[in-house]
N, CA, C, O and the ligand as a Tripos MOL2 file, in Angstrom:
@<TRIPOS>MOLECULE
protein
  305   303    77     0     0
PROTEIN
NO_CHARGES

@<TRIPOS>ATOM
      1 N          52.3530 -137.9960 -111.6470 N.3       1 MET1
      2 CA         50.9880 -137.9760 -111.0760 C.3       1 MET1
      3 C          50.2120 -136.7780 -111.6250 C.2       1 MET1
      4 O          50.7100 -135.6550 -111.7050 O.2       1 MET1
      5 N          48.9810 -137.0730 -111.9930 N.am      2 ILE2
      6 CA         48.1260 -136.0090 -112.5220 C.3       2 ILE2
      7 C          47.5580 -135.1890 -111.3630 C.2       2 ILE2
      8 O          47.2000 -135.7310 -110.3180 O.2       2 ILE2
      9 N          47.4860 -133.8950 -111.5670 N.am      3 LYS3
     10 CA         46.8980 -133.0010 -110.5560 C.3       3 LYS3
     11 C          45.5790 -132.4480 -111.0720 C.2       3 LYS3
     12 O          45.3470 -132.3430 -112.2760 O.2       3 LYS3
     13 N          44.7370 -132.1050 -110.1330 N.am      4 CYS4
     14 CA         43.4440 -131.5250 -110.4920 C.3       4 CYS4
     15 C          43.6540 -130.2050 -111.2290 C.2       4 CYS4
     16 O          44.4380 -129.3570 -110.8020 O.2       4 CYS4
     17 N          42.9460 -130.0500 -112.3340 N.am      5 MET5
     18 CA         43.0910 -128.8270 -113.1190 C.3       5 MET5
     19 C          42.3680 -127.6540 -112.4660 C.2       5 MET5
     20 O          42.6280 -126.4950 -112.7880 O.2       5 MET5
     21 N          41.4670 -127.9630 -111.5530 N.am      6 ARG6
     22 CA         40.7200 -126.8890 -110.9140 C.3       6 ARG6
     23 C          41.4130 -126.4000 -109.6460 C.2       6 ARG6
     24 O          41.5710 -125.1960 -109.4430 O.2       6 ARG6
     25 N          41.8340 -127.3600 -108.7740 N.am      7 CYS7
     26 CA         42.3610 -126.9310 -107.4800 C.3       7 CYS7
     27 C          43.8040 -127.3870 -107.2150 C.2       7 CYS7
     28 O          44.4080 -126.9790 -106.2230 O.2       7 CYS7
     29 N          44.3670 -128.2480 -108.1130 N.am      8 GLY8
     30 CA         45.7600 -128.6250 -107.9840 C.3       8 GLY8
     31 C          46.0460 -129.7540 -107.0050 C.2       8 GLY8
     32 O          47.2080 -130.0770 -106.7620 O.2       8 GLY8
     33 N          45.0230 -130.3500 -106.4480 N.am      9 LYS9
     34 CA         45.2170 -131.4740 -105.5180 C.3       9 LYS9
     35 C          45.4000 -132.7780 -106.2930 C.2       9 LYS9
     36 O          45.2000 -132.8320 -107.5070 O.2       9 LYS9
     37 N          45.7870 -133.8300 -105.5620 N.am     10 ASP10
     38 CA         45.9660 -135.1380 -106.1830 C.3      10 ASP10
     39 C          44.6340 -135.7080 -106.6530 C.2      10 ASP10
     40 O          43.5820 -135.4580 -106.0640 O.2      10 ASP10
     41 N          44.7130 -136.4810 -107.7320 N.am     11 VAL11
     42 CA         43.5240 -137.1810 -108.2070 C.3      11 VAL11
     43 C          43.7540 -138.6810 -108.0880 C.2      11 VAL11
     44 O          44.8950 -139.1430 -108.0780 O.2      11 VAL11
     45 N          42.6790 -139.4290 -108.0000 N.am     12 TYR12
     46 CA         42.7860 -140.8840 -107.9360 C.3      12 TYR12
     47 C          41.9400 -141.5140 -109.0340 C.2      12 TYR12
     48 O          41.0180 -140.8940 -109.5640 O.2      12 TYR12
     49 N          42.2750 -142.7680 -109.3670 N.am     13 LYS13
     50 CA         41.5460 -143.4710 -110.4220 C.3      13 LYS13
     51 C          40.1730 -143.8840 -109.9150 C.2      13 LYS13
     52 O          40.0200 -144.3660 -108.7930 O.2      13 LYS13
     53 N          39.1910 -143.6830 -110.7660 N.am     14 SER14
     54 CA         37.8290 -144.0340 -110.3980 C.3      14 SER14
     55 C          37.0580 -144.3710 -111.6720 C.2      14 SER14
     56 O          37.6300 -144.4090 -112.7610 O.2      14 SER14
     57 N          35.7810 -144.6110 -111.5300 N.am     15 THR15
     58 CA         34.9270 -144.7310 -112.7080 C.3      15 THR15
     59 C          33.7180 -143.8310 -112.4890 C.2      15 THR15
     60 O          33.3430 -143.5220 -111.3570 O.2      15 THR15
     61 N          33.1230 -143.4220 -113.5960 N.am     16 THR16
     62 CA         31.9860 -142.5330 -113.5010 C.3      16 THR16
     63 C          30.9840 -142.8530 -114.6050 C.2      16 THR16
     64 O          31.2680 -143.6310 -115.5160 O.2      16 THR16
     65 N          29.8360 -142.2540 -114.5090 N.am     17 ALA17
     66 CA         28.8410 -142.3540 -115.5780 C.3      17 ALA17
     67 C          28.6430 -140.9600 -116.1560 C.2      17 ALA17
     68 O          28.6950 -139.9570 -115.4440 O.2      17 ALA17
     69 N          28.4170 -140.9240 -117.4580 N.am     18 GLU18
     70 CA         28.2370 -139.6430 -118.1350 C.3      18 GLU18
     71 C          26.9360 -139.6700 -118.9070 C.2      18 GLU18
     72 O          26.6650 -140.6220 -119.6380 O.2      18 GLU18
     73 N          26.1320 -138.6410 -118.7530 N.am     19 ALA19
     74 CA         24.9000 -138.5170 -119.5330 C.3      19 ALA19
     75 C          25.1220 -137.4290 -120.5720 C.2      19 ALA19
     76 O          25.4340 -136.2870 -120.2330 O.2      19 ALA19
     77 N          24.9590 -137.7890 -121.8340 N.am     20 ILE20
     78 CA         25.2090 -136.8380 -122.9140 C.3      20 ILE20
     79 C          23.9030 -136.5650 -123.6350 C.2      20 ILE20
     80 O          23.2500 -137.4720 -124.1490 O.2      20 ILE20
     81 N          23.5420 -135.2990 -123.6580 N.am     21 GLU21
     82 CA         22.3140 -134.8600 -124.3290 C.3      21 GLU21
     83 C          22.5780 -134.8020 -125.8280 C.2      21 GLU21
     84 O          23.5240 -134.1530 -126.2760 O.2      21 GLU21
     85 N          21.7320 -135.4880 -126.6010 N.am     22 MET22
     86 CA         21.8950 -135.4510 -128.0490 C.3      22 MET22
     87 C          20.6160 -134.8940 -128.6590 C.2      22 MET22
     88 O          19.6160 -134.7080 -127.9660 O.2      22 MET22
     89 N          20.6590 -134.6290 -129.9720 N.am     23 ASP23
     90 CA         19.5090 -134.0420 -130.6520 C.3      23 ASP23
     91 C          18.2430 -134.8760 -130.4580 C.2      23 ASP23
     92 O          17.1510 -134.3450 -130.2540 O.2      23 ASP23
     93 N          18.4190 -136.1780 -130.5250 N.am     24 PHE24
     94 CA         17.2720 -137.0830 -130.5460 C.3      24 PHE24
     95 C          16.9880 -137.7210 -129.2050 C.2      24 PHE24
     96 O          15.9330 -138.3300 -129.0250 O.2      24 PHE24
     97 N          17.8890 -137.6010 -128.2720 N.am     25 GLY25
     98 CA         17.6680 -138.2660 -127.0010 C.3      25 GLY25
     99 C          18.8710 -138.1980 -126.0900 C.2      25 GLY25
    100 O          19.7240 -137.3180 -126.2120 O.2      25 GLY25
    101 N          18.9190 -139.1360 -125.1870 N.am     26 LEU26
    102 CA         19.9390 -139.1090 -124.1560 C.3      26 LEU26
    103 C          20.8170 -140.3560 -124.2540 C.2      26 LEU26
    104 O          20.3300 -141.4760 -124.4050 O.2      26 LEU26
    105 N          22.1100 -140.1270 -124.1640 N.am     27 LEU27
    106 CA         23.0640 -141.2310 -124.1360 C.3      27 LEU27
    107 C          23.7040 -141.2810 -122.7540 C.2      27 LEU27
    108 O          24.2490 -140.2890 -122.2710 O.2      27 LEU27
    109 N          23.6270 -142.4370 -122.1360 N.am     28 VAL28
    110 CA         24.2610 -142.6110 -120.8380 C.3      28 VAL28
    111 C          25.3700 -143.6430 -120.9920 C.2      28 VAL28
    112 O          25.1260 -144.7620 -121.4420 O.2      28 VAL28
    113 N          26.5740 -143.2670 -120.6200 N.am     29 ILE29
    114 CA         27.6940 -144.2050 -120.6500 C.3      29 ILE29
    115 C          28.1010 -144.4940 -119.2120 C.2      29 ILE29
    116 O          28.4010 -143.5770 -118.4460 O.2      29 ILE29
    117 N          28.1080 -145.7540 -118.8560 N.am     30 ARG30
    118 CA         28.4430 -146.1460 -117.4920 C.3      30 ARG30
    119 C          29.8410 -146.7450 -117.4260 C.2      30 ARG30
    120 O          30.3990 -147.1850 -118.4320 O.2      30 ARG30
    121 N          30.3910 -146.7520 -116.2200 N.am     31 ASN31
    122 CA         31.6990 -147.3800 -115.9700 C.3      31 ASN31
    123 C          32.8340 -146.7800 -116.7870 C.2      31 ASN31
    124 O          33.7160 -147.5010 -117.2530 O.2      31 ASN31
    125 N          32.8140 -145.4730 -116.9610 N.am     32 ILE32
    126 CA         33.8950 -144.8150 -117.6870 C.3      32 ILE32
    127 C          35.0840 -144.6500 -116.7380 C.2      32 ILE32
    128 O          34.9390 -144.0770 -115.6580 O.2      32 ILE32
    129 N          36.2540 -145.1470 -117.1350 N.am     33 PRO33
    130 CA         37.4330 -144.9400 -116.2920 C.3      33 PRO33
    131 C          37.8060 -143.4620 -116.2750 C.2      33 PRO33
    132 O          37.8420 -142.8200 -117.3240 O.2      33 PRO33
    133 N          38.0770 -142.9280 -115.1150 N.am     34 CYS34
    134 CA         38.3810 -141.5010 -115.0220 C.3      34 CYS34
    135 C          39.3150 -141.2450 -113.8480 C.2      34 CYS34
    136 O          39.6140 -142.1470 -113.0650 O.2      34 CYS34
    137 N          39.7590 -140.0310 -113.7400 N.am     35 TYR35
    138 CA         40.4810 -139.5660 -112.5550 C.3      35 TYR35
    139 C          39.5690 -138.6260 -111.8100 C.2      35 TYR35
    140 O          38.8790 -137.7980 -112.4050 O.2      35 TYR35
    141 N          39.5750 -138.7630 -110.5000 N.am     36 LYS36
    142 CA         38.7060 -137.9210 -109.6930 C.3      36 LYS36
    143 C          39.5440 -137.1960 -108.6570 C.2      36 LYS36
    144 O          40.4380 -137.7820 -108.0480 O.2      36 LYS36
    145 N          39.2510 -135.9270 -108.4620 N.am     37 CYS37
    146 CA         39.9940 -135.1220 -107.4910 C.3      37 CYS37
    147 C          39.5730 -135.4960 -106.0680 C.2      37 CYS37
    148 O          38.3880 -135.6320 -105.7640 O.2      37 CYS37
    149 N          40.5760 -135.6570 -105.2110 N.am     38 SER38
    150 CA         40.2890 -136.0210 -103.8240 C.3      38 SER38
    151 C          39.7180 -134.8350 -103.0530 C.2      38 SER38
    152 O          39.1550 -135.0020 -101.9700 O.2      38 SER38
    153 N          39.8650 -133.6460 -103.6140 N.am     39 GLU39
    154 CA         39.4540 -132.4430 -102.9130 C.3      39 GLU39
    155 C          38.0870 -131.9200 -103.3940 C.2      39 GLU39
    156 O          37.1720 -131.7290 -102.5930 O.2      39 GLU39
    157 N          37.9670 -131.6940 -104.6900 N.am     40 CYS40
    158 CA         36.7610 -131.0150 -105.1800 C.3      40 CYS40
    159 C          35.8660 -131.9140 -106.0480 C.2      40 CYS40
    160 O          34.8590 -131.4500 -106.5830 O.2      40 CYS40
    161 N          36.2370 -133.2200 -106.1910 N.am     41 ASP41
    162 CA         35.4340 -134.1710 -106.9680 C.3      41 ASP41
    163 C          35.3620 -133.8650 -108.4580 C.2      41 ASP41
    164 O          34.5270 -134.4210 -109.1710 O.2      41 ASP41
    165 N          36.2310 -132.9890 -108.9220 N.am     42 GLU42
    166 CA         36.3230 -132.7360 -110.3610 C.3      42 GLU42
    167 C          36.7610 -134.0290 -111.0590 C.2      42 GLU42
    168 O          37.5970 -134.7710 -110.5440 O.2      42 GLU42
    169 N          36.1850 -134.2850 -112.2390 N.am     43 ILE43
    170 CA         36.4840 -135.5240 -112.9540 C.3      43 ILE43
    171 C          37.2460 -135.2240 -114.2410 C.2      43 ILE43
    172 O          36.9290 -134.2820 -114.9660 O.2      43 ILE43
    173 N          38.2670 -136.0560 -114.5070 N.am     44 PHE44
    174 CA         39.0810 -135.8960 -115.7210 C.3      44 PHE44
    175 C          39.1440 -137.2060 -116.4670 C.2      44 PHE44
    176 O          39.1350 -138.2810 -115.8680 O.2      44 PHE44
    177 N          39.2090 -137.1060 -117.7930 N.am     45 TYR45
    178 CA         39.4210 -138.2940 -118.6140 C.3      45 TYR45
    179 C          40.7960 -138.2200 -119.2460 C.2      45 TYR45
    180 O          41.2960 -137.1390 -119.5580 O.2      45 TYR45
    181 N          41.4060 -139.3930 -119.4320 N.am     46 SER46
    182 CA         42.6390 -139.4410 -120.2090 C.3      46 SER46
    183 C          42.2700 -139.2330 -121.6740 C.2      46 SER46
    184 O          41.1020 -139.3530 -122.0450 O.2      46 SER46
    185 N          43.2590 -138.9220 -122.5060 N.am     47 GLY47
    186 CA         43.0150 -138.6740 -123.9270 C.3      47 GLY47
    187 C          42.3420 -139.8450 -124.6110 C.2      47 GLY47
    188 O          41.4230 -139.6650 -125.4100 O.2      47 GLY47
    189 N          42.8080 -141.0640 -124.2910 N.am     48 ASP48
    190 CA         42.2380 -142.2770 -124.8840 C.3      48 ASP48
    191 C          40.7610 -142.3950 -124.5830 C.2      48 ASP48
    192 O          39.9480 -142.6960 -125.4570 O.2      48 ASP48
    193 N          40.4320 -142.1510 -123.3210 N.am     49 VAL49
    194 CA         39.0440 -142.3010 -122.8770 C.3      49 VAL49
    195 C          38.1650 -141.2370 -123.5300 C.2      49 VAL49
    196 O          37.0470 -141.5240 -123.9560 O.2      49 VAL49
    197 N          38.6730 -140.0220 -123.6050 N.am     50 ALA50
    198 CA         37.9140 -138.9370 -124.2310 C.3      50 ALA50
    199 C          37.6180 -139.2810 -125.6940 C.2      50 ALA50
    200 O          36.5180 -139.0270 -126.1840 O.2      50 ALA50
    201 N          38.6050 -139.8610 -126.3890 N.am     51 LEU51
    202 CA         38.4130 -140.2640 -127.7760 C.3      51 LEU51
    203 C          37.3670 -141.3630 -127.8940 C.2      51 LEU51
    204 O          36.5140 -141.3460 -128.7820 O.2      51 LEU51
    205 N          37.4570 -142.3160 -126.9770 N.am     52 LYS52
    206 CA         36.5270 -143.4470 -126.9950 C.3      52 LYS52
    207 C          35.0910 -142.9630 -126.7720 C.2      52 LYS52
    208 O          34.1590 -143.4610 -127.4040 O.2      52 LYS52
    209 N          34.9210 -142.0070 -125.8860 N.am     53 ILE53
    210 CA         33.5920 -141.4440 -125.6330 C.3      53 ILE53
    211 C          33.0490 -140.8110 -126.9170 C.2      53 ILE53
    212 O          31.8670 -140.9470 -127.2330 O.2      53 ILE53
    213 N          33.9260 -140.1150 -127.6560 N.am     54 GLU54
    214 CA         33.5130 -139.5190 -128.9280 C.3      54 GLU54
    215 C          33.0880 -140.5930 -129.9170 C.2      54 GLU54
    216 O          32.0900 -140.4480 -130.6230 O.2      54 GLU54
    217 N          33.8640 -141.6770 -129.9560 N.am     55 GLU55
    218 CA         33.5420 -142.7960 -130.8430 C.3      55 GLU55
    219 C          32.1800 -143.3800 -130.5120 C.2      55 GLU55
    220 O          31.3560 -143.6080 -131.3970 O.2      55 GLU55
    221 N          31.9570 -143.6160 -129.2320 N.am     56 ILE56
    222 CA         30.6860 -144.1860 -128.7920 C.3      56 ILE56
    223 C          29.5420 -143.2580 -129.1910 C.2      56 ILE56
    224 O          28.5050 -143.7040 -129.6830 O.2      56 ILE56
    225 N          29.7510 -141.9610 -128.9710 N.am     57 THR57
    226 CA         28.7260 -140.9710 -129.3190 C.3      57 THR57
    227 C          28.3920 -141.0330 -130.8040 C.2      57 THR57
    228 O          27.2230 -141.0130 -131.1880 O.2      57 THR57
    229 N          29.4320 -141.1100 -131.6380 N.am     58 GLU58
    230 CA         29.2290 -141.1860 -133.0850 C.3      58 GLU58
    231 C          28.4460 -142.4340 -133.4720 C.2      58 GLU58
    232 O          27.5490 -142.3800 -134.3130 O.2      58 GLU58
    233 N          28.7940 -143.5600 -132.8510 N.am     59 THR59
    234 CA         28.1240 -144.8260 -133.1460 C.3      59 THR59
    235 C          26.6520 -144.7520 -132.7710 C.2      59 THR59
    236 O          25.7800 -145.1740 -133.5310 O.2      59 THR59
    237 N          26.3930 -144.2140 -131.5970 N.am     60 VAL60
    238 CA         25.0270 -144.1630 -131.0790 C.3      60 VAL60
    239 C          24.1460 -143.2630 -131.9450 C.2      60 VAL60
    240 O          22.9490 -143.5170 -132.0830 O.2      60 VAL60
    241 N          24.7280 -142.2160 -132.5280 N.am     61 LYS61
    242 CA         23.9940 -141.2910 -133.3930 C.3      61 LYS61
    243 C          23.2900 -142.0190 -134.5290 C.2      61 LYS61
    244 O          22.2130 -141.6150 -134.9680 O.2      61 LYS61
    245 N          23.9140 -143.1040 -135.0030 N.am     62 GLN62
    246 CA         23.3460 -143.8430 -136.1300 C.3      62 GLN62
    247 C          22.0440 -144.5400 -135.7600 C.2      62 GLN62
    248 O          21.2240 -144.8310 -136.6300 O.2      62 GLN62
    249 N          21.8570 -144.8050 -134.4870 N.am     63 PHE63
    250 CA         20.6700 -145.5620 -134.0730 C.3      63 PHE63
    251 C          19.5150 -144.6580 -133.6440 C.2      63 PHE63
    252 O          18.3560 -145.0710 -133.6650 O.2      63 PHE63
    253 N          19.8370 -143.4310 -133.2590 N.am     64 SER64
    254 CA         18.8260 -142.4340 -132.9300 C.3      64 SER64
    255 C          17.7520 -142.9250 -131.9720 C.2      64 SER64
    256 O          16.5640 -142.6820 -132.1830 O.2      64 SER64
    257 N          18.1630 -143.6010 -130.9410 N.am     65 GLN65
    258 CA         17.1950 -144.0420 -129.9400 C.3      65 GLN65
    259 C          16.9950 -142.9340 -128.9080 C.2      65 GLN65
    260 O          17.8720 -142.1020 -128.6760 O.2      65 GLN65
    261 N          15.8290 -142.9510 -128.3070 N.am     66 GLU66
    262 CA         15.4990 -141.9150 -127.3460 C.3      66 GLU66
    263 C          16.3910 -141.9990 -126.1060 C.2      66 GLU66
    264 O          16.8090 -140.9870 -125.5440 O.2      66 GLU66
    265 N          16.6650 -143.2430 -125.6980 N.am     67 LEU67
    266 CA         17.5410 -143.4460 -124.5480 C.3      67 LEU67
    267 C          18.4820 -144.6160 -124.8250 C.2      67 LEU67
    268 O          18.0490 -145.7290 -125.1210 O.2      67 LEU67
    269 N          19.7580 -144.3390 -124.7250 N.am     68 THR68
    270 CA         20.7420 -145.3930 -124.9230 C.3      68 THR68
    271 C          21.6160 -145.4670 -123.6870 C.2      68 THR68
    272 O          22.1530 -144.4560 -123.2340 O.2      68 THR68
    273 N          21.7550 -146.6540 -123.1510 N.am     69 ILE69
    274 CA         22.6450 -146.8290 -122.0100 C.3      69 ILE69
    275 C          23.7390 -147.8110 -122.4180 C.2      69 ILE69
    276 O          23.4660 -148.9460 -122.8090 O.2      69 ILE69
    277 N          24.9610 -147.3560 -122.3190 N.am     70 ILE70
    278 CA         26.0880 -148.1640 -122.7630 C.3      70 ILE70
    279 C          27.0610 -148.3660 -121.6090 C.2      70 ILE70
    280 O          27.3370 -147.4470 -120.8370 O.2      70 ILE70
    281 N          27.5700 -149.5770 -121.5110 N.am     71 ASP71
    282 CA         28.6140 -149.8430 -120.5360 C.3      71 ASP71
    283 C          29.9620 -149.6510 -121.2150 C.2      71 ASP71
    284 O          30.2910 -150.3610 -122.1660 O.2      71 ASP71
    285 N          30.7350 -148.6980 -120.7300 N.am     72 TYR72
    286 CA         32.0110 -148.3730 -121.3750 C.3      72 TYR72
    287 C          32.8850 -149.6120 -121.5490 C.2      72 TYR72
    288 O          33.5100 -149.7990 -122.5920 O.2      72 TYR72
    289 N          32.9230 -150.4490 -120.5250 N.am     73 LYS73
    290 CA         33.7960 -151.6200 -120.5470 C.3      73 LYS73
    291 C          33.4090 -152.5760 -121.6570 C.2      73 LYS73
    292 O          34.2680 -153.2480 -122.2290 O.2      73 LYS73
    293 N          32.1080 -152.6430 -121.9700 N.am     74 LYS74
    294 CA         31.6620 -153.5420 -123.0300 C.3      74 LYS74
    295 C          31.8720 -152.9040 -124.3910 C.2      74 LYS74
    296 O          32.0380 -153.6140 -125.3820 O.2      74 LYS74
    297 N          31.8680 -151.5810 -124.4600 N.am     75 ALA75
    298 CA         32.0530 -150.8760 -125.7190 C.3      75 ALA75
    299 C          33.5280 -150.7740 -126.0720 C.2      75 ALA75
    300 O          33.8690 -150.6380 -127.2480 O.2      75 ALA75
    301 N          34.4010 -150.8350 -125.0910 N.am     76 ALA76
    302 CA         35.8330 -150.6300 -125.3050 C.3      76 ALA76
    303 C          36.5040 -151.8750 -125.9130 C.2      76 ALA76
    304 O          37.7100 -151.8690 -126.1570 O.2      76 ALA76
    305 ZN         40.2160 -130.4750 -107.4060 Zn       77 ZN77
@<TRIPOS>BOND
     1     1     2 1
     2     2     3 1
     3     3     4 2
     4     3     5 am
     5     5     6 1
     6     6     7 1
     7     7     8 2
     8     7     9 am
     9     9    10 1
    10    10    11 1
    11    11    12 2
    12    11    13 am
    13    13    14 1
    14    14    15 1
    15    15    16 2
    16    15    17 am
    17    17    18 1
    18    18    19 1
    19    19    20 2
    20    19    21 am
    21    21    22 1
    22    22    23 1
    23    23    24 2
    24    23    25 am
    25    25    26 1
    26    26    27 1
    27    27    28 2
    28    27    29 am
    29    29    30 1
    30    30    31 1
    31    31    32 2
    32    31    33 am
    33    33    34 1
    34    34    35 1
    35    35    36 2
    36    35    37 am
    37    37    38 1
    38    38    39 1
    39    39    40 2
    40    39    41 am
    41    41    42 1
    42    42    43 1
    43    43    44 2
    44    43    45 am
    45    45    46 1
    46    46    47 1
    47    47    48 2
    48    47    49 am
    49    49    50 1
    50    50    51 1
    51    51    52 2
    52    51    53 am
    53    53    54 1
    54    54    55 1
    55    55    56 2
    56    55    57 am
    57    57    58 1
    58    58    59 1
    59    59    60 2
    60    59    61 am
    61    61    62 1
    62    62    63 1
    63    63    64 2
    64    63    65 am
    65    65    66 1
    66    66    67 1
    67    67    68 2
    68    67    69 am
    69    69    70 1
    70    70    71 1
    71    71    72 2
    72    71    73 am
    73    73    74 1
    74    74    75 1
    75    75    76 2
    76    75    77 am
    77    77    78 1
    78    78    79 1
    79    79    80 2
    80    79    81 am
    81    81    82 1
    82    82    83 1
    83    83    84 2
    84    83    85 am
    85    85    86 1
    86    86    87 1
    87    87    88 2
    88    87    89 am
    89    89    90 1
    90    90    91 1
    91    91    92 2
    92    91    93 am
    93    93    94 1
    94    94    95 1
    95    95    96 2
    96    95    97 am
    97    97    98 1
    98    98    99 1
    99    99   100 2
   100    99   101 am
   101   101   102 1
   102   102   103 1
   103   103   104 2
   104   103   105 am
   105   105   106 1
   106   106   107 1
   107   107   108 2
   108   107   109 am
   109   109   110 1
   110   110   111 1
   111   111   112 2
   112   111   113 am
   113   113   114 1
   114   114   115 1
   115   115   116 2
   116   115   117 am
   117   117   118 1
   118   118   119 1
   119   119   120 2
   120   119   121 am
   121   121   122 1
   122   122   123 1
   123   123   124 2
   124   123   125 am
   125   125   126 1
   126   126   127 1
   127   127   128 2
   128   127   129 am
   129   129   130 1
   130   130   131 1
   131   131   132 2
   132   131   133 am
   133   133   134 1
   134   134   135 1
   135   135   136 2
   136   135   137 am
   137   137   138 1
   138   138   139 1
   139   139   140 2
   140   139   141 am
   141   141   142 1
   142   142   143 1
   143   143   144 2
   144   143   145 am
   145   145   146 1
   146   146   147 1
   147   147   148 2
   148   147   149 am
   149   149   150 1
   150   150   151 1
   151   151   152 2
   152   151   153 am
   153   153   154 1
   154   154   155 1
   155   155   156 2
   156   155   157 am
   157   157   158 1
   158   158   159 1
   159   159   160 2
   160   159   161 am
   161   161   162 1
   162   162   163 1
   163   163   164 2
   164   163   165 am
   165   165   166 1
   166   166   167 1
   167   167   168 2
   168   167   169 am
   169   169   170 1
   170   170   171 1
   171   171   172 2
   172   171   173 am
   173   173   174 1
   174   174   175 1
   175   175   176 2
   176   175   177 am
   177   177   178 1
   178   178   179 1
   179   179   180 2
   180   179   181 am
   181   181   182 1
   182   182   183 1
   183   183   184 2
   184   183   185 am
   185   185   186 1
   186   186   187 1
   187   187   188 2
   188   187   189 am
   189   189   190 1
   190   190   191 1
   191   191   192 2
   192   191   193 am
   193   193   194 1
   194   194   195 1
   195   195   196 2
   196   195   197 am
   197   197   198 1
   198   198   199 1
   199   199   200 2
   200   199   201 am
   201   201   202 1
   202   202   203 1
   203   203   204 2
   204   203   205 am
   205   205   206 1
   206   206   207 1
   207   207   208 2
   208   207   209 am
   209   209   210 1
   210   210   211 1
   211   211   212 2
   212   211   213 am
   213   213   214 1
   214   214   215 1
   215   215   216 2
   216   215   217 am
   217   217   218 1
   218   218   219 1
   219   219   220 2
   220   219   221 am
   221   221   222 1
   222   222   223 1
   223   223   224 2
   224   223   225 am
   225   225   226 1
   226   226   227 1
   227   227   228 2
   228   227   229 am
   229   229   230 1
   230   230   231 1
   231   231   232 2
   232   231   233 am
   233   233   234 1
   234   234   235 1
   235   235   236 2
   236   235   237 am
   237   237   238 1
   238   238   239 1
   239   239   240 2
   240   239   241 am
   241   241   242 1
   242   242   243 1
   243   243   244 2
   244   243   245 am
   245   245   246 1
   246   246   247 1
   247   247   248 2
   248   247   249 am
   249   249   250 1
   250   250   251 1
   251   251   252 2
   252   251   253 am
   253   253   254 1
   254   254   255 1
   255   255   256 2
   256   255   257 am
   257   257   258 1
   258   258   259 1
   259   259   260 2
   260   259   261 am
   261   261   262 1
   262   262   263 1
   263   263   264 2
   264   263   265 am
   265   265   266 1
   266   266   267 1
   267   267   268 2
   268   267   269 am
   269   269   270 1
   270   270   271 1
   271   271   272 2
   272   271   273 am
   273   273   274 1
   274   274   275 1
   275   275   276 2
   276   275   277 am
   277   277   278 1
   278   278   279 1
   279   279   280 2
   280   279   281 am
   281   281   282 1
   282   282   283 1
   283   283   284 2
   284   283   285 am
   285   285   286 1
   286   286   287 1
   287   287   288 2
   288   287   289 am
   289   289   290 1
   290   290   291 1
   291   291   292 2
   292   291   293 am
   293   293   294 1
   294   294   295 1
   295   295   296 2
   296   295   297 am
   297   297   298 1
   298   298   299 1
   299   299   300 2
   300   299   301 am
   301   301   302 1
   302   302   303 1
   303   303   304 2
@<TRIPOS>SUBSTRUCTURE
     1 MET1         2 RESIDUE 1 A MET
     2 ILE2         6 RESIDUE 1 A ILE
     3 LYS3        10 RESIDUE 1 A LYS
     4 CYS4        14 RESIDUE 1 A CYS
     5 MET5        18 RESIDUE 1 A MET
     6 ARG6        22 RESIDUE 1 A ARG
     7 CYS7        26 RESIDUE 1 A CYS
     8 GLY8        30 RESIDUE 1 A GLY
     9 LYS9        34 RESIDUE 1 A LYS
    10 ASP10       38 RESIDUE 1 A ASP
    11 VAL11       42 RESIDUE 1 A VAL
    12 TYR12       46 RESIDUE 1 A TYR
    13 LYS13       50 RESIDUE 1 A LYS
    14 SER14       54 RESIDUE 1 A SER
    15 THR15       58 RESIDUE 1 A THR
    16 THR16       62 RESIDUE 1 A THR
    17 ALA17       66 RESIDUE 1 A ALA
    18 GLU18       70 RESIDUE 1 A GLU
    19 ALA19       74 RESIDUE 1 A ALA
    20 ILE20       78 RESIDUE 1 A ILE
    21 GLU21       82 RESIDUE 1 A GLU
    22 MET22       86 RESIDUE 1 A MET
    23 ASP23       90 RESIDUE 1 A ASP
    24 PHE24       94 RESIDUE 1 A PHE
    25 GLY25       98 RESIDUE 1 A GLY
    26 LEU26      102 RESIDUE 1 A LEU
    27 LEU27      106 RESIDUE 1 A LEU
    28 VAL28      110 RESIDUE 1 A VAL
    29 ILE29      114 RESIDUE 1 A ILE
    30 ARG30      118 RESIDUE 1 A ARG
    31 ASN31      122 RESIDUE 1 A ASN
    32 ILE32      126 RESIDUE 1 A ILE
    33 PRO33      130 RESIDUE 1 A PRO
    34 CYS34      134 RESIDUE 1 A CYS
    35 TYR35      138 RESIDUE 1 A TYR
    36 LYS36      142 RESIDUE 1 A LYS
    37 CYS37      146 RESIDUE 1 A CYS
    38 SER38      150 RESIDUE 1 A SER
    39 GLU39      154 RESIDUE 1 A GLU
    40 CYS40      158 RESIDUE 1 A CYS
    41 ASP41      162 RESIDUE 1 A ASP
    42 GLU42      166 RESIDUE 1 A GLU
    43 ILE43      170 RESIDUE 1 A ILE
    44 PHE44      174 RESIDUE 1 A PHE
    45 TYR45      178 RESIDUE 1 A TYR
    46 SER46      182 RESIDUE 1 A SER
    47 GLY47      186 RESIDUE 1 A GLY
    48 ASP48      190 RESIDUE 1 A ASP
    49 VAL49      194 RESIDUE 1 A VAL
    50 ALA50      198 RESIDUE 1 A ALA
    51 LEU51      202 RESIDUE 1 A LEU
    52 LYS52      206 RESIDUE 1 A LYS
    53 ILE53      210 RESIDUE 1 A ILE
    54 GLU54      214 RESIDUE 1 A GLU
    55 GLU55      218 RESIDUE 1 A GLU
    56 ILE56      222 RESIDUE 1 A ILE
    57 THR57      226 RESIDUE 1 A THR
    58 GLU58      230 RESIDUE 1 A GLU
    59 THR59      234 RESIDUE 1 A THR
    60 VAL60      238 RESIDUE 1 A VAL
    61 LYS61      242 RESIDUE 1 A LYS
    62 GLN62      246 RESIDUE 1 A GLN
    63 PHE63      250 RESIDUE 1 A PHE
    64 SER64      254 RESIDUE 1 A SER
    65 GLN65      258 RESIDUE 1 A GLN
    66 GLU66      262 RESIDUE 1 A GLU
    67 LEU67      266 RESIDUE 1 A LEU
    68 THR68      270 RESIDUE 1 A THR
    69 ILE69      274 RESIDUE 1 A ILE
    70 ILE70      278 RESIDUE 1 A ILE
    71 ASP71      282 RESIDUE 1 A ASP
    72 TYR72      286 RESIDUE 1 A TYR
    73 LYS73      290 RESIDUE 1 A LYS
    74 LYS74      294 RESIDUE 1 A LYS
    75 ALA75      298 RESIDUE 1 A ALA
    76 ALA76      302 RESIDUE 1 A ALA
    77 ZN77       305 GROUP 0 **** ****
């Protein structure tokens, strides 16, 4: 079981949305699978998910739109 890196309490599986500020605009990724701390609400991603977020970010850079909203589940 994964423990919270901030407070050491148990975390549970959840989903979250992430807004990433880019040079040209804003990228919002919804429905990202994550772990959330039951105590302090700190959010963690598994290695796979963190990599996928990087991939999505790289892809979106090519389009340079002011606002991009992506559903993680559809991008995965
Ligand atoms: Zn915590």
